[in-house]
C-alpha positions as CSV (number, residue, x, y, z in Angstrom):
1,M,-130.0,106.0,91.3
2,S,-132.3,104.9,88.6
3,R,-132.7,101.5,90.2
4,Y,-133.5,103.2,93.6
5,L,-136.1,105.4,92.0
6,A,-137.7,102.4,90.2
7,T,-137.9,100.3,93.4
8,Y,-137.6,101.7,96.8
9,A,-138.9,105.2,95.8
10,H,-142.3,103.7,95.2
11,V,-143.1,103.5,99.0
12,T,-145.1,106.7,98.8
13,E,-147.3,105.7,95.9
14,S,-150.3,105.4,98.2
15,L,-150.4,109.2,98.3
16,R,-151.7,109.3,94.8
17,D,-154.1,106.4,95.3
18,T,-157.6,108.0,95.5
19,S,-159.3,104.7,96.2
20,L,-157.7,104.9,99.8
21,P,-159.2,107.3,102.3
22,P,-156.7,110.2,102.5
23,R,-155.6,109.7,106.1
24,Q,-155.0,106.0,105.4
25,A,-153.1,106.9,102.2
26,L,-150.7,109.2,104.1
27,E,-150.2,106.9,107.0
28,Q,-149.5,104.0,104.7
29,A,-146.8,106.2,102.9
30,L,-145.1,107.0,106.1
31,R,-145.2,103.4,107.5
32,R,-143.9,101.9,104.3
33,S,-141.1,104.5,104.1
34,A,-140.1,103.8,107.8
35,R,-140.0,100.1,107.1
36,M,-138.0,100.4,103.9
37,Q,-135.4,102.6,105.6
38,C,-134.9,100.1,108.3
39,E,-134.9,96.9,106.3
40,R,-131.9,94.6,106.7
41,G,-129.6,95.0,103.6
42,H,-131.0,98.4,102.7
43,P,-128.7,101.4,103.4
44,K,-130.1,103.3,106.4
45,G,-132.2,106.3,105.3
46,C,-133.6,107.2,102.0
47,M,-131.7,108.3,99.0
48,V,-134.6,110.6,98.0
49,G,-134.7,112.4,101.4
50,L,-130.9,112.4,102.0
51,G,-130.0,113.4,98.5
52,V,-131.2,116.9,99.2
53,S,-127.8,117.7,100.6
54,S,-126.3,117.3,97.1
55,A,-128.9,119.5,95.4
56,S,-126.9,122.7,96.0
57,N,-123.7,121.3,94.4
58,P,-123.7,122.4,90.7
59,D,-121.5,119.4,89.8
60,L,-124.2,117.0,91.1
61,A,-127.2,118.8,89.5
62,T,-128.0,116.1,87.0
63,V,-127.9,113.5,89.8
64,A,-130.0,115.7,92.3
65,A,-132.6,116.8,89.7
66,P,-134.6,113.4,89.7
67,L,-134.5,113.4,93.6
68,T,-135.8,116.9,93.7
69,R,-138.6,116.1,91.3
70,L,-139.6,113.1,93.3
71,R,-139.7,115.0,96.5
72,A,-141.8,117.6,94.8
73,G,-144.2,114.8,93.7
74,T,-144.4,113.4,97.2
75,R,-145.2,116.9,98.6
76,A,-147.9,117.2,96.0
77,G,-149.2,113.8,97.0
78,I,-149.3,114.8,100.7
79,D,-151.1,118.0,99.8
80,A,-153.6,116.1,97.7
81,C,-154.4,113.8,100.6
82,I,-154.9,116.9,102.9
83,A,-157.2,118.5,100.3
84,R,-159.2,115.3,100.0
85,G,-159.3,115.1,103.8
86,I,-160.7,118.6,104.1
87,A,-163.2,118.1,101.3
88,A,-164.4,114.9,102.9
89,G,-164.8,116.5,106.3
90,Q,-162.0,114.5,107.9
91,L,-160.1,117.6,108.6
92,R,-161.6,120.9,109.9
93,D,-162.3,123.7,107.3
94,D,-159.9,126.0,109.2
95,V,-156.9,123.7,108.7
96,D,-154.1,125.4,106.8
97,P,-153.3,122.8,104.1
98,N,-149.9,124.3,103.3
99,A,-148.8,124.3,107.0
100,L,-150.1,120.7,107.5
101,G,-148.5,119.6,104.3
102,C,-145.1,120.9,105.6
103,V,-145.6,119.1,108.9
104,F,-146.0,115.7,107.2
105,D,-143.5,116.4,104.5
106,S,-140.8,117.5,107.0
107,F,-141.6,114.4,109.1
108,L,-141.3,112.0,106.2
109,I,-137.9,113.5,105.2
110,G,-136.9,113.4,108.8
111,L,-137.3,109.7,109.0
112,S,-134.2,109.4,106.8
113,T,-132.1,111.1,109.3
114,L,-133.5,109.1,112.1
115,A,-132.8,105.8,110.2
116,R,-129.1,107.1,109.5
117,D,-128.7,107.8,113.2
118,G,-129.7,104.3,114.2
119,I,-133.2,105.0,115.4
120,G,-135.2,101.7,115.1
121,R,-138.3,101.0,113.3
122,G,-140.3,100.5,116.5
123,A,-139.5,104.1,117.5
124,M,-140.4,105.4,114.1
125,E,-143.7,103.5,114.1
126,A,-144.6,105.0,117.5
127,A,-143.6,108.5,116.1
128,I,-145.8,107.9,113.1
129,S,-148.8,107.1,115.3
130,Q,-148.1,110.2,117.2
131,A,-147.7,112.3,114.1
132,M,-151.0,111.0,112.7
133,A,-152.8,112.3,115.7
134,V,-152.3,115.7,114.2
135,W,-154.6,114.6,111.5
136,D,-157.2,113.6,114.0
């Protein structure tokens, strides 16, 4: 798990990159995640997203804790992108940042299930384009 967190889990780092426009930072995180989850040789899905199912098992608490922290950090990054988007006038003032954050966070987590179920990268890329229309 430590190796995974030190490598593959970095696909969402763009969420914290304030040199990127907020929409671009979010879209880049989604696209990098989809690409990583569909790579040849990579187990389908994302350990960070799929590891949530072990979080309720007390015997796995020490294993699940870093995954839970990383998901919380990713949610915070999504929320920061949305806040920057509102402040920059890229999103309407009446956008509910918490609700929009849930939309994109649940979408990102859902990519893991799609990958596990054999949905290909092309379909995910098209879905990401559709999801980003919510931003627009």
